[in-house]
N, CA, C and O atoms as a GROMACS GRO file, in nm:
protein
  612
    1MET      N    1   3.062  -5.215   0.450
    1MET     CA    2   2.938  -5.297   0.414
    1MET      C    3   2.937  -5.364   0.558
    1MET      O    4   2.842  -5.391   0.631
    2ALA      N    5   3.057  -5.381   0.576
    2ALA     CA    6   3.061  -5.546   0.694
    2ALA      C    7   3.014  -5.465   0.793
    2ALA      O    8   2.948  -5.536   0.868
    3VAL      N    9   3.016  -5.332   0.838
    3VAL     CA   10   3.037  -5.228   0.978
    3VAL      C   11   2.929  -5.230   0.998
    3VAL      O   12   2.891  -5.289   1.100
    4ILE      N   13   2.791  -5.138   0.872
    4ILE     CA   14   2.673  -5.136   0.938
    4ILE      C   15   2.596  -5.246   0.916
    4ILE      O   16   2.481  -5.244   0.961
    5GLU      N   17   2.658  -5.395   0.825
    5GLU     CA   18   2.560  -5.484   0.891
    5GLU      C   19   2.544  -5.591   1.066
    5GLU      O   20   2.466  -5.655   1.137
    6ALA      N   21   2.732  -5.528   1.047
    6ALA     CA   22   2.752  -5.605   1.196
    6ALA      C   23   2.619  -5.504   1.318
    6ALA      O   24   2.539  -5.558   1.394
    7GLN      N   25   2.639  -5.358   1.296
    7GLN     CA   26   2.573  -5.270   1.385
    7GLN      C   27   2.427  -5.330   1.375
    7GLN      O   28   2.380  -5.362   1.485
    8ALA      N   29   2.324  -5.358   1.236
    8ALA     CA   30   2.229  -5.415   1.208
    8ALA      C   31   2.188  -5.488   1.297
    8ALA      O   32   2.093  -5.471   1.373
    9MET      N   33   2.287  -5.604   1.287
    9MET     CA   34   2.295  -5.754   1.362
    9MET      C   35   2.308  -5.729   1.557
    9MET      O   36   2.289  -5.820   1.637
   10ASP      N   37   2.340  -5.600   1.591
   10ASP     CA   38   2.404  -5.588   1.733
   10ASP      C   39   2.266  -5.495   1.789
   10ASP      O   40   2.230  -5.468   1.903
   11MET      N   41   2.212  -5.463   1.666
   11MET     CA   42   2.102  -5.347   1.761
   11MET      C   43   1.919  -5.472   1.719
   11MET      O   44   1.809  -5.456   1.771
   12SER      N   45   1.957  -5.570   1.622
   12SER     CA   46   1.806  -5.671   1.602
   12SER      C   47   1.830  -5.712   1.792
   12SER      O   48   1.757  -5.672   1.884
   13ALA      N   49   1.943  -5.793   1.802
   13ALA     CA   50   1.972  -5.877   1.910
   13ALA      C   51   1.955  -5.806   2.057
   13ALA      O   52   1.906  -5.868   2.151
   14ILE      N   53   2.000  -5.669   2.069
   14ILE     CA   54   1.938  -5.543   2.126
   14ILE      C   55   1.806  -5.595   2.162
   14ILE      O   56   1.768  -5.666   2.256
   15LEU      N   57   1.746  -5.542   2.064
   15LEU     CA   58   1.570  -5.516   2.026
   15LEU      C   59   1.484  -5.657   2.075
   15LEU      O   60   1.365  -5.645   2.103
   16MET      N   61   1.551  -5.791   2.083
   16MET     CA   62   1.471  -5.894   2.099
   16MET      C   63   1.506  -5.900   2.268
   16MET      O   64   1.424  -5.931   2.355
   17GLN      N   65   1.605  -5.874   2.285
   17GLN     CA   66   1.696  -5.879   2.442
   17GLN      C   67   1.543  -5.800   2.534
   17GLN      O   68   1.469  -5.837   2.625
   18ALA      N   69   1.554  -5.656   2.434
   18ALA     CA   70   1.420  -5.615   2.501
   18ALA      C   71   1.318  -5.622   2.508
   18ALA      O   72   1.260  -5.576   2.607
   19TYR      N   73   1.255  -5.681   2.410
   19TYR     CA   74   1.126  -5.816   2.398
   19TYR      C   75   1.136  -5.866   2.530
   19TYR      O   76   1.092  -5.834   2.640
   20ASP      N   77   1.216  -5.962   2.482
   20ASP     CA   78   1.204  -6.044   2.637
   20ASP      C   79   1.245  -5.981   2.763
   20ASP      O   80   1.274  -6.047   2.862
   21LEU      N   81   1.246  -5.845   2.758
   21LEU     CA   82   1.281  -5.803   2.928
   21LEU      C   83   1.091  -5.795   2.942
   21LEU      O   84   1.012  -5.848   3.020
   22GLY      N   85   1.080  -5.722   2.850
   22GLY     CA   86   0.949  -5.667   2.830
   22GLY      C   87   0.803  -5.785   2.860
   22GLY      O   88   0.697  -5.761   2.917
   23ASP      N   89   0.850  -5.902   2.800
   23ASP     CA   90   0.762  -5.992   2.828
   23ASP      C   91   0.788  -6.062   2.963
   23ASP      O   92   0.709  -6.148   3.002
   24LEU      N   93   0.916  -6.021   3.050
   24LEU     CA   94   0.912  -6.046   3.174
   24LEU      C   95   0.845  -5.986   3.277
   24LEU      O   96   0.815  -6.020   3.391
   25ILE      N   97   0.833  -5.907   3.223
   25ILE     CA   98   0.764  -5.743   3.315
   25ILE      C   99   0.628  -5.772   3.300
   25ILE      O  100   0.532  -5.760   3.376
   26LYS      N  101   0.640  -5.818   3.172
   26LYS     CA  102   0.404  -5.850   3.123
   26LYS      C  103   0.371  -5.999   3.243
   26LYS      O  104   0.262  -6.021   3.296
   27ASP      N  105   0.457  -6.054   3.256
   27ASP     CA  106   0.444  -6.158   3.358
   27ASP      C  107   0.475  -6.132   3.478
   27ASP      O  108   0.480  -6.240   3.538
   28SER      N  109   0.504  -6.028   3.561
   28SER     CA  110   0.557  -5.984   3.680
   28SER      C  111   0.466  -6.067   3.744
   28SER      O  112   0.372  -6.126   3.689
   29ALA      N  113   0.505  -6.073   3.894
   29ALA     CA  114   0.361  -6.058   3.989
   29ALA      C  115   0.328  -5.879   4.052
   29ALA      O  116   0.241  -5.840   4.130
   30GLU      N  117   0.410  -5.822   3.999
   30GLU     CA  118   0.402  -5.684   3.996
   30GLU      C  119   0.285  -5.650   3.935
   30GLU      O  120   0.196  -5.605   4.007
   31THR      N  121   0.252  -5.670   3.738
   31THR     CA  122   0.161  -5.617   3.669
   31THR      C  123   0.077  -5.703   3.684
   31THR      O  124  -0.020  -5.671   3.615
   32ALA      N  125   0.055  -5.824   3.750
   32ALA     CA  126  -0.035  -5.899   3.751
   32ALA      C  127  -0.141  -5.839   3.872
   32ALA      O  128  -0.263  -5.828   3.861
   33ASP      N  129  -0.057  -5.805   3.992
   33ASP     CA  130  -0.138  -5.749   4.105
   33ASP      C  131  -0.163  -5.610   4.053
   33ASP      O  132  -0.237  -5.559   4.137
   34TYR      N  133  -0.145  -5.540   3.977
   34TYR     CA  134  -0.146  -5.392   3.874
   34TYR      C  135  -0.276  -5.377   3.832
   34TYR      O  136  -0.362  -5.293   3.860
   35LEU      N  137  -0.277  -5.510   3.734
   35LEU     CA  138  -0.376  -5.545   3.671
   35LEU      C  139  -0.515  -5.559   3.740
   35LEU      O  140  -0.617  -5.495   3.714
   36TYR      N  141  -0.492  -5.680   3.856
   36TYR     CA  142  -0.601  -5.701   3.941
   36TYR      C  143  -0.639  -5.591   3.997
   36TYR      O  144  -0.748  -5.546   3.960
   37TRP      N  145  -0.581  -5.537   4.073
   37TRP     CA  146  -0.694  -5.400   4.114
   37TRP      C  147  -0.714  -5.323   4.054
   37TRP      O  148  -0.830  -5.284   4.068
   38LYS      N  149  -0.617  -5.229   3.931
   38LYS     CA  150  -0.653  -5.178   3.864
   38LYS      C  151  -0.809  -5.258   3.784
   38LYS      O  152  -0.837  -5.162   3.712
   39GLN      N  153  -0.922  -5.365   3.751
   39GLN     CA  154  -1.047  -5.368   3.688
   39GLN      C  155  -1.122  -5.401   3.847
   39GLN      O  156  -1.244  -5.403   3.852
   40ARG      N  157  -1.050  -5.423   3.956
   40ARG     CA  158  -1.127  -5.414   4.081
   40ARG      C  159  -1.212  -5.276   4.111
   40ARG      O  160  -1.330  -5.244   4.131
   41LYS      N  161  -1.048  -5.196   4.101
   41LYS     CA  162  -1.118  -5.038   4.120
   41LYS      C  163  -1.254  -4.969   4.000
   41LYS      O  164  -1.337  -4.881   4.023
   42GLU      N  165  -1.235  -5.042   3.884
   42GLU     CA  166  -1.274  -4.949   3.722
   42GLU      C  167  -1.398  -5.047   3.779
   42GLU      O  168  -1.499  -4.978   3.771
   43GLU      N  169  -1.423  -5.146   3.818
   43GLU     CA  170  -1.570  -5.241   3.844
   43GLU      C  171  -1.670  -5.196   3.982
   43GLU      O  172  -1.791  -5.214   3.996
   44ASP      N  173  -1.541  -5.111   4.103
   44ASP     CA  174  -1.616  -5.098   4.164
   44ASP      C  175  -1.778  -4.933   4.148
   44ASP      O  176  -1.752  -4.814   4.129
   45PRO      N  177  -1.835  -4.957   4.155
   45PRO     CA  178  -1.967  -4.855   4.183
   45PRO      C  179  -1.938  -4.728   4.275
   45PRO      O  180  -1.952  -4.608   4.249
   46GLN      N  181  -1.877  -4.813   4.430
   46GLN     CA  182  -1.883  -4.677   4.519
   46GLN      C  183  -1.777  -4.578   4.400
   46GLN      O  184  -1.811  -4.490   4.322
   47VAL      N  185  -1.672  -4.625   4.422
   47VAL     CA  186  -1.550  -4.562   4.288
   47VAL      C  187  -1.639  -4.504   4.190
   47VAL      O  188  -1.652  -4.382   4.194
   48HIS      N  189  -1.691  -4.558   4.119
   48HIS     CA  190  -1.771  -4.472   3.974
   48HIS      C  191  -1.810  -4.356   4.026
   48HIS      O  192  -1.758  -4.255   3.981
   49ASP      N  193  -1.933  -4.341   4.158
   49ASP     CA  194  -2.039  -4.262   4.245
   49ASP      C  195  -1.880  -4.139   4.285
   49ASP      O  196  -1.903  -4.022   4.254
   50LEU      N  197  -1.783  -4.158   4.329
   50LEU     CA  198  -1.723  -4.055   4.398
   50LEU      C  199  -1.613  -3.981   4.266
   50LEU      O  200  -1.584  -3.864   4.245
   51LEU      N  201  -1.587  -4.063   4.221
   51LEU     CA  202  -1.504  -3.957   4.064
   51LEU      C  203  -1.591  -3.816   3.998
   51LEU      O  204  -1.570  -3.696   3.977
   52LYS      N  205  -1.707  -3.923   3.983
   52LYS     CA  206  -1.844  -3.841   3.959
   52LYS      C  207  -1.831  -3.696   4.058
   52LYS      O  208  -1.823  -3.585   4.006
   53GLN      N  209  -1.830  -3.708   4.129
   53GLN     CA  210  -1.827  -3.631   4.307
   53GLN      C  211  -1.792  -3.570   4.271
   53GLN      O  212  -1.837  -3.468   4.219
   54PHE      N  213  -1.617  -3.638   4.296
   54PHE     CA  214  -1.468  -3.507   4.270
   54PHE      C  215  -1.474  -3.441   4.154
   54PHE      O  216  -1.465  -3.320   4.173
   55GLN      N  217  -1.487  -3.480   4.010
   55GLN     CA  218  -1.459  -3.409   3.900
   55GLN      C  219  -1.568  -3.292   3.948
   55GLN      O  220  -1.509  -3.185   3.944
   56LYS      N  221  -1.727  -3.272   3.998
   56LYS     CA  222  -1.792  -3.185   4.006
   56LYS      C  223  -1.724  -3.134   4.090
   56LYS      O  224  -1.705  -3.024   4.038
   57LYS      N  225  -1.658  -3.132   4.210
   57LYS     CA  226  -1.555  -3.033   4.339
   57LYS      C  227  -1.494  -3.006   4.244
   57LYS      O  228  -1.495  -2.891   4.200
   58LYS      N  229  -1.400  -3.138   4.168
   58LYS     CA  230  -1.245  -3.048   4.114
   58LYS      C  231  -1.257  -2.920   4.033
   58LYS      O  232  -1.178  -2.825   4.036
   59ASP      N  233  -1.394  -2.934   3.943
   59ASP     CA  234  -1.422  -2.803   3.846
   59ASP      C  235  -1.475  -2.691   3.932
   59ASP      O  236  -1.442  -2.585   3.880
   60LEU      N  237  -1.525  -2.677   4.013
   60LEU     CA  238  -1.590  -2.596   4.097
   60LEU      C  239  -1.409  -2.520   4.177
   60LEU      O  240  -1.368  -2.415   4.226
   61PHE      N  241  -1.371  -2.621   4.151
   61PHE     CA  242  -1.206  -2.564   4.310
   61PHE      C  243  -1.120  -2.519   4.184
   61PHE      O  244  -1.018  -2.451   4.200
   62GLU      N  245  -1.164  -2.558   4.060
   62GLU     CA  246  -1.040  -2.480   3.894
   62GLU      C  247  -1.138  -2.324   3.860
   62GLU      O  248  -1.091  -2.225   3.803
   63GLU      N  249  -1.260  -2.333   3.904
   63GLU     CA  250  -1.348  -2.190   3.897
   63GLU      C  251  -1.251  -2.116   3.984
   63GLU      O  252  -1.192  -2.010   3.963
   64CYS      N  253  -1.248  -2.217   4.111
   64CYS     CA  254  -1.232  -2.050   4.240
   64CYS      C  255  -1.062  -1.984   4.248
   64CYS      O  256  -1.006  -1.878   4.275
   65GLN      N  257  -1.028  -2.128   4.203
   65GLN     CA  258  -0.826  -2.140   4.195
   65GLN      C  259  -0.827  -1.975   4.030
   65GLN      O  260  -0.762  -1.874   4.055
   66ARG      N  261  -0.866  -1.980   3.962
   66ARG     CA  262  -0.861  -1.870   3.889
   66ARG      C  263  -0.840  -1.717   3.936
   66ARG      O  264  -0.834  -1.623   3.857
   67PHE      N  265  -0.831  -1.709   4.042
   67PHE     CA  266  -0.914  -1.575   4.125
   67PHE      C  267  -0.828  -1.589   4.262
   67PHE      O  268  -0.805  -1.486   4.325
   68GLY      N  269  -0.771  -1.732   4.318
   68GLY     CA  270  -0.681  -1.748   4.420
   68GLY      C  271  -0.787  -1.736   4.552
   68GLY      O  272  -0.908  -1.723   4.568
   69HIS      N  273  -0.649  -1.753   4.649
   69HIS     CA  274  -0.743  -1.754   4.752
   69HIS      C  275  -0.844  -1.623   4.812
   69HIS      O  276  -0.892  -1.616   4.925
   70PHE      N  277  -0.857  -1.543   4.722
   70PHE     CA  278  -0.955  -1.428   4.744
   70PHE      C  279  -1.090  -1.436   4.669
   70PHE      O  280  -1.181  -1.353   4.675
   71HIS      N  281  -1.086  -1.526   4.612
   71HIS     CA  282  -1.224  -1.545   4.612
   71HIS      C  283  -1.286  -1.617   4.742
   71HIS      O  284  -1.201  -1.669   4.815
   72PRO      N  285  -1.402  -1.627   4.776
   72PRO     CA  286  -1.490  -1.623   4.865
   72PRO      C  287  -1.563  -1.807   4.900
   72PRO      O  288  -1.636  -1.843   4.992
   73ASP      N  289  -1.517  -1.875   4.807
   73ASP     CA  290  -1.564  -2.015   4.786
   73ASP      C  291  -1.411  -2.119   4.729
   73ASP      O  292  -1.411  -2.223   4.664
   74TYR      N  293  -1.320  -2.057   4.771
   74TYR     CA  294  -1.163  -2.095   4.746
   74TYR      C  295  -1.149  -2.212   4.847
   74TYR      O  296  -1.153  -2.329   4.809
   75HIS      N  297  -1.135  -2.180   4.957
   75HIS     CA  298  -1.098  -2.248   5.064
   75HIS      C  299  -1.221  -2.379   5.132
   75HIS      O  300  -1.189  -2.477   5.200
   76SER      N  301  -1.341  -2.347   5.095
   76SER     CA  302  -1.464  -2.450   5.095
   76SER      C  303  -1.416  -2.547   4.974
   76SER      O  304  -1.386  -2.664   4.996
   77ALA      N  305  -1.411  -2.476   4.808
   77ALA     CA  306  -1.448  -2.603   4.683
   77ALA      C  307  -1.302  -2.651   4.705
   77ALA      O  308  -1.283  -2.753   4.638
   78LEU      N  309  -1.161  -2.602   4.795
   78LEU     CA  310  -1.068  -2.714   4.805
   78LEU      C  311  -1.100  -2.810   4.940
   78LEU      O  312  -1.068  -2.928   4.948
   79ASP      N  313  -1.141  -2.763   5.004
   79ASP     CA  314  -1.178  -2.891   5.182
   79ASP      C  315  -1.297  -3.053   5.092
   79ASP      O  316  -1.301  -3.175   5.111
   80GLN      N  317  -1.378  -2.948   4.992
   80GLN     CA  318  -1.482  -3.086   4.959
   80GLN      C  319  -1.394  -3.139   4.839
   80GLN      O  320  -1.417  -3.259   4.821
   81ALA      N  321  -1.306  -3.091   4.756
   81ALA     CA  322  -1.244  -3.205   4.654
   81ALA      C  323  -1.147  -3.306   4.754
   81ALA      O  324  -1.129  -3.426   4.736
   82LYS      N  325  -1.075  -3.206   4.888
   82LYS     CA  326  -1.036  -3.313   4.944
   82LYS      C  327  -1.070  -3.411   4.999
   82LYS      O  328  -1.010  -3.519   4.998
   83SER      N  329  -1.174  -3.383   5.057
   83SER     CA  330  -1.289  -3.475   5.128
   83SER      C  331  -1.315  -3.624   5.040
   83SER      O  332  -1.320  -3.746   5.048
   84ILE      N  333  -1.322  -3.551   4.987
   84ILE     CA  334  -1.387  -3.669   4.839
   84ILE      C  335  -1.279  -3.777   4.787
   84ILE      O  336  -1.299  -3.891   4.746
   85GLN      N  337  -1.135  -3.691   4.804
   85GLN     CA  338  -1.074  -3.788   4.722
   85GLN      C  339  -0.979  -3.812   4.856
   85GLN      O  340  -0.857  -3.814   4.837
   86ASP      N  341  -1.032  -3.830   4.993
   86ASP     CA  342  -0.989  -3.872   5.112
   86ASP      C  343  -1.062  -4.001   5.056
   86ASP      O  344  -1.018  -4.110   5.019
   87GLN      N  345  -1.194  -3.948   5.065
   87GLN     CA  346  -1.291  -4.104   5.042
   87GLN      C  347  -1.283  -4.233   4.982
   87GLN      O  348  -1.308  -4.350   5.011
   88LEU      N  349  -1.209  -4.125   4.825
   88LEU     CA  350  -1.139  -4.278   4.723
   88LEU      C  351  -1.032  -4.286   4.800
   88LEU      O  352  -1.007  -4.402   4.765
   89ASP      N  353  -0.945  -4.262   4.878
   89ASP     CA  354  -0.844  -4.318   4.884
   89ASP      C  355  -0.885  -4.423   5.045
   89ASP      O  356  -0.797  -4.497   5.088
   90ASN      N  357  -0.981  -4.418   5.097
   90ASN     CA  358  -1.028  -4.493   5.178
   90ASN      C  359  -1.078  -4.657   5.170
   90ASN      O  360  -1.048  -4.758   5.232
   91ILE      N  361  -1.192  -4.616   5.033
   91ILE     CA  362  -1.172  -4.753   4.946
   91ILE      C  363  -1.076  -4.877   4.912
   91ILE      O  364  -0.983  -4.848   4.838
   92GLU      N  365  -1.083  -4.998   4.950
   92GLU     CA  366  -0.924  -5.101   4.942
   92GLU      C  367  -0.922  -5.090   4.781
   92GLU      O  368  -0.823  -5.040   4.726
   93ALA      N  369  -1.040  -5.138   4.699
   93ALA     CA  370  -0.934  -5.158   4.551
   93ALA      C  371  -0.879  -5.010   4.514
   93ALA      O  372  -0.784  -5.011   4.434
   94VAL      N  373  -0.935  -4.852   4.570
   94VAL     CA  374  -0.791  -4.766   4.494
   94VAL      C  375  -0.709  -4.760   4.552
   94VAL      O  376  -0.603  -4.724   4.500
   95ARG      N  377  -0.716  -4.797   4.709
   95ARG     CA  378  -0.592  -4.778   4.787
   95ARG      C  379  -0.469  -4.913   4.743
   95ARG      O  380  -0.349  -4.894   4.765
   96ARG      N  381  -0.504  -5.005   4.698
   96ARG     CA  382  -0.452  -5.136   4.713
   96ARG      C  383  -0.412  -5.076   4.525
   96ARG      O  384  -0.300  -5.032   4.496
   97PHE      N  385  -0.514  -5.088   4.434
   97PHE     CA  386  -0.428  -4.992   4.329
   97PHE      C  387  -0.297  -4.928   4.315
   97PHE      O  388  -0.182  -4.957   4.282
   98LYS      N  389  -0.367  -4.828   4.355
   98LYS     CA  390  -0.223  -4.736   4.397
   98LYS      C  391  -0.076  -4.815   4.475
   98LYS      O  392   0.042  -4.794   4.450
   99GLU      N  393  -0.128  -4.894   4.559
   99GLU     CA  394   0.033  -4.972   4.578
   99GLU      C  395   0.082  -5.021   4.486
   99GLU      O  396   0.193  -4.994   4.441
  100ALA      N  397  -0.001  -5.105   4.443
  100ALA     CA  398   0.031  -5.204   4.329
  100ALA      C  399   0.056  -5.074   4.214
  100ALA      O  400   0.146  -5.024   4.282
  101GLU      N  401   0.051  -5.010   4.133
  101GLU     CA  402   0.081  -4.907   4.074
  101GLU      C  403   0.238  -4.875   4.115
  101GLU      O  404   0.333  -4.890   4.038
  102GLN      N  405   0.245  -4.835   4.232
  102GLN     CA  406   0.372  -4.799   4.270
  102GLN      C  407   0.480  -4.873   4.259
  102GLN      O  408   0.588  -4.839   4.211
  103ARG      N  409   0.438  -5.016   4.324
  103ARG     CA  410   0.510  -5.101   4.336
  103ARG      C  411   0.581  -5.164   4.144
  103ARG      O  412   0.688  -5.210   4.106
  104LEU      N  413   0.451  -5.130   4.074
  104LEU     CA  414   0.504  -5.138   3.921
  104LEU      C  415   0.584  -5.031   3.902
  104LEU      O  416   0.687  -5.052   3.838
  105ASP      N  417   0.566  -4.928   3.939
  105ASP     CA  418   0.644  -4.846   3.865
  105ASP      C  419   0.785  -4.822   3.923
  105ASP      O  420   0.876  -4.774   3.856
  106ASN      N  421   0.804  -4.877   4.122
  106ASN     CA  422   0.913  -4.928   4.121
  106ASN      C  423   1.009  -5.028   4.036
  106ASN      O  424   1.129  -5.035   4.011
  107LEU      N  425   0.926  -5.079   4.015
  107LEU     CA  426   0.981  -5.178   3.943
  107LEU      C  427   1.068  -5.158   3.777
  107LEU      O  428   1.175  -5.190   3.725
  108LEU      N  429   0.970  -5.100   3.751
  108LEU     CA  430   1.009  -5.011   3.578
  108LEU      C  431   1.109  -4.942   3.620
  108LEU      O  432   1.203  -5.001   3.567
  109PHE      N  433   1.174  -4.814   3.709
  109PHE     CA  434   1.241  -4.762   3.749
  109PHE      C  435   1.375  -4.783   3.760
  109PHE      O  436   1.476  -4.719   3.731
  110THR      N  437   1.343  -4.933   3.830
  110THR     CA  438   1.437  -5.053   3.837
  110THR      C  439   1.576  -5.081   3.712
  110THR      O  440   1.697  -5.076   3.691
  111VAL      N  441   1.472  -5.106   3.672
  111VAL     CA  442   1.498  -5.157   3.500
  111VAL      C  443   1.563  -5.046   3.483
  111VAL      O  444   1.670  -5.013   3.535
  112SER      N  445   1.478  -4.970   3.386
  112SER     CA  446   1.552  -4.859   3.325
  112SER      C  447   1.639  -4.778   3.401
  112SER      O  448   1.672  -4.668   3.356
  113GLU      N  449   1.683  -4.820   3.518
  113GLU     CA  450   1.861  -4.743   3.641
  113GLU      C  451   1.934  -4.876   3.555
  113GLU      O  452   2.007  -4.864   3.456
  114THR      N  453   1.905  -4.971   3.604
  114THR     CA  454   2.019  -5.089   3.629
  114THR      C  455   2.061  -5.061   3.449
  114THR      O  456   2.170  -5.019   3.409
  115ILE      N  457   1.936  -5.101   3.358
  115ILE     CA  458   2.039  -5.044   3.220
  115ILE      C  459   2.082  -4.887   3.146
  115ILE      O  460   2.110  -4.850   3.032
  116ALA      N  461   2.072  -4.836   3.251
  116ALA     CA  462   2.158  -4.700   3.235
  116ALA      C  463   2.249  -4.691   3.299
  116ALA      O  464   2.298  -4.584   3.264
  117ARG      N  465   2.302  -4.726   3.363
  117ARG     CA  466   2.379  -4.745   3.453
  117ARG      C  467   2.469  -4.826   3.402
  117ARG      O  468   2.584  -4.797   3.433
  118SER      N  469   2.453  -4.951   3.307
  118SER     CA  470   2.551  -5.042   3.302
  118SER      C  471   2.568  -4.950   3.144
  118SER      O  472   2.623  -5.003   3.048
  119VAL      N  473   2.537  -4.873   3.142
  119VAL     CA  474   2.576  -4.785   3.035
  119VAL      C  475   2.663  -4.640   3.061
  119VAL      O  476   2.738  -4.598   2.973
  120SER      N  477   2.658  -4.616   3.106
  120SER     CA  478   2.719  -4.493   3.203
  120SER      C  479   2.652  -4.455   3.304
  120SER      O  480   2.530  -4.470   3.303
  121ASP      N  481   2.722  -4.392   3.426
  121ASP     CA  482   2.650  -4.335   3.540
  121ASP      C  483   2.570  -4.178   3.578
  121ASP      O  484   2.489  -4.138   3.661
  122SER      N  485   2.654  -4.120   3.457
  122SER     CA  486   2.596  -4.029   3.388
  122SER      C  487   2.472  -3.941   3.316
  122SER      O  488   2.441  -3.828   3.279
  123ILE      N  489   2.406  -4.126   3.330
  123ILE     CA  490   2.268  -4.089   3.209
  123ILE      C  491   2.192  -4.065   3.373
  123ILE      O  492   2.222  -4.087   3.491
  124LYS      N  493   2.067  -4.000   3.290
  124LYS     CA  494   1.960  -3.977   3.368
  124LYS      C  495   1.886  -4.099   3.342
  124LYS      O  496   1.913  -4.176   3.250
  125VAL      N  497   1.772  -4.116   3.444
  125VAL     CA  498   1.690  -4.203   3.443
  125VAL      C  499   1.572  -4.155   3.466
  125VAL      O  500   1.570  -4.080   3.564
  126PRO      N  501   1.416  -4.178   3.381
  126PRO     CA  502   1.344  -4.088   3.433
  126PRO      C  503   1.257  -4.154   3.539
  126PRO      O  504   1.277  -4.274   3.560
  127SER      N  505   1.159  -4.088   3.610
  127SER     CA  506   1.147  -4.135   3.692
  127SER      C  507   0.986  -4.032   3.783
  127SER      O  508   0.969  -3.911   3.794
  128ASN      N  509   0.906  -4.135   3.824
  128ASN     CA  510   0.783  -4.058   3.850
  128ASN      C  511   0.771  -3.995   3.987
  128ASN      O  512   0.688  -3.911   4.022
  129ASP      N  513   0.842  -4.035   4.040
  129ASP     CA  514   0.893  -3.942   4.208
  129ASP      C  515   1.014  -3.824   4.166
  129ASP      O  516   1.116  -3.804   4.100
  130PRO      N  517   0.890  -3.748   4.287
  130PRO     CA  518   0.949  -3.576   4.255
  130PRO      C  519   1.079  -3.568   4.348
  130PRO      O  520   1.161  -3.476   4.340
  131LEU      N  521   1.085  -3.652   4.419
  131LEU     CA  522   1.234  -3.640   4.476
  131LEU      C  523   1.328  -3.724   4.479
  131LEU      O  524   1.431  -3.733   4.545
  132ALA      N  525   1.265  -3.806   4.370
  132ALA     CA  526   1.428  -3.872   4.303
  132ALA      C  527   1.524  -3.840   4.288
  132ALA      O  528   1.621  -3.903   4.329
  133SER      N  529   1.532  -3.705   4.208
  133SER     CA  530   1.640  -3.648   4.144
  133SER      C  531   1.660  -3.528   4.213
  133SER      O  532   1.744  -3.444   4.183
  134GLY      N  533   1.546  -3.520   4.346
  134GLY     CA  534   1.647  -3.419   4.394
  134GLY      C  535   1.782  -3.377   4.496
  134GLY      O  536   1.785  -3.362   4.618
  135GLY      N  537   1.914  -3.362   4.376
  135GLY     CA  538   2.032  -3.284   4.491
  135GLY      C  539   2.071  -3.431   4.471
  135GLY      O  540   2.120  -3.456   4.581
  136SER      N  541   2.082  -3.562   4.389
  136SER     CA  542   2.154  -3.657   4.406
  136SER      C  543   2.255  -3.641   4.277
  136SER      O  544   2.223  -3.586   4.172
  137CYS      N  545   2.387  -3.701   4.306
  137CYS     CA  546   2.480  -3.673   4.215
  137CYS      C  547   2.458  -3.773   4.125
  137CYS      O  548   2.502  -3.728   4.019
  138SER      N  549   2.414  -3.888   4.104
  138SER     CA  550   2.441  -4.007   4.046
  138SER      C  551   2.273  -3.964   3.942
  138SER      O  552   2.281  -3.993   3.823
  139SER      N  553   2.163  -3.913   3.982
  139SER     CA  554   2.054  -3.899   3.858
  139SER      C  555   2.097  -3.774   3.765
  139SER      O  556   2.004  -3.713   3.712
  140GLY      N  557   2.228  -3.729   3.741
  140GLY     CA  558   2.227  -3.692   3.600
  140GLY      C  559   2.197  -3.497   3.691
  140GLY      O  560   2.116  -3.421   3.638
  141GLY      N  561   2.277  -3.449   3.827
  141GLY     CA  562   2.340  -3.315   3.852
  141GLY      C  563   2.458  -3.298   3.818
  141GLY      O  564   2.531  -3.383   3.767
  142CYS      N  565   2.493  -3.150   3.853
  142CYS     CA  566   2.662  -3.092   3.895
  142CYS      C  567   2.705  -3.187   3.718
  142CYS      O  568   2.621  -3.193   3.628
  143SER      N  569   2.787  -3.223   3.709
  143SER     CA  570   2.850  -3.218   3.622
  143SER      C  571   2.795  -3.264   3.475
  143SER      O  572   2.840  -3.200   3.379
  144SER      N  573   2.693  -3.382   3.446
  144SER     CA  574   2.604  -3.417   3.351
  144SER      C  575   2.557  -3.350   3.277
  144SER      O  576   2.536  -3.390   3.162
  145GLY      N  577   2.520  -3.203   3.326
  145GLY     CA  578   2.449  -3.115   3.235
  145GLY      C  579   2.303  -3.128   3.294
  145GLY      O  580   2.233  -3.111   3.194
  146GLY      N  581   2.248  -3.142   3.363
  146GLY     CA  582   2.118  -3.139   3.488
  146GLY      C  583   2.135  -3.060   3.564
  146GLY      O  584   2.252  -3.022   3.571
  147SER      N  585   2.061  -3.013   3.633
  147SER     CA  586   2.062  -2.921   3.758
  147SER      C  587   2.155  -2.927   3.841
  147SER      O  588   2.214  -3.033   3.818
  148CYS      N  589   2.216  -2.861   3.948
  148CYS     CA  590   2.267  -2.904   4.054
  148CYS      C  591   2.232  -2.818   4.132
  148CYS      O  592   2.217  -2.696   4.117
  149SER      N  593   2.216  -2.907   4.249
  149SER     CA  594   2.183  -2.856   4.397
  149SER      C  595   2.275  -2.823   4.487
  149SER      O  596   2.251  -2.786   4.602
  150GLY      N  597   2.467  -2.846   4.396
  150GLY     CA  598   2.510  -2.805   4.484
  150GLY      C  599   2.588  -2.939   4.603
  150GLY      O  600   2.709  -2.957   4.612
  151SER      N  601   2.505  -3.003   4.666
  151SER     CA  602   2.518  -3.112   4.720
  151SER      C  603   2.660  -3.231   4.682
  151SER      O  604   2.707  -3.311   4.763
  152CYS      N  605   2.695  -3.215   4.572
  152CYS     CA  606   2.754  -3.351   4.518
  152CYS      C  607   2.851  -3.333   4.591
  152CYS      O  608   2.924  -3.425   4.555
  153GLY      N  609   2.922  -3.260   4.695
  153GLY     CA  610   3.035  -3.238   4.809
  153GLY      C  611   3.188  -3.184   4.710
  153GLY      O  612   3.294  -3.159   4.767
   0.00000   0.00000   0.00000
């Protein structure tokens, strides 16, 4: 019974520290910046208008995409969707929101990686960066049971 009680106490201590870490992340400059630019983006009427236009163009493109490059409007629909996406990306609130989102994502990845590496070097760490796991031995390839690019040496 003492082993189970000790494990329960260890788990509760770990959970309390995890909550404390979560609070530190919520109170970080990265989170504050992310929330500020998210609100600015959501309140921008130009962003709302462009998002409506983008959704229509995206729907048109998806309809064309069913037939692939052979659809007569495929390239036109793709160009129109990209054009609106470019317009969105040129709005300061959208651009700054994406930058803040990336910084917050990097913070969360760094925390996750630090925790995982403190347990074992072979633990996979989730990332939103599609290039982060490509061929890196420390990202869970080769001997860890992950996919291997053969570049581990």
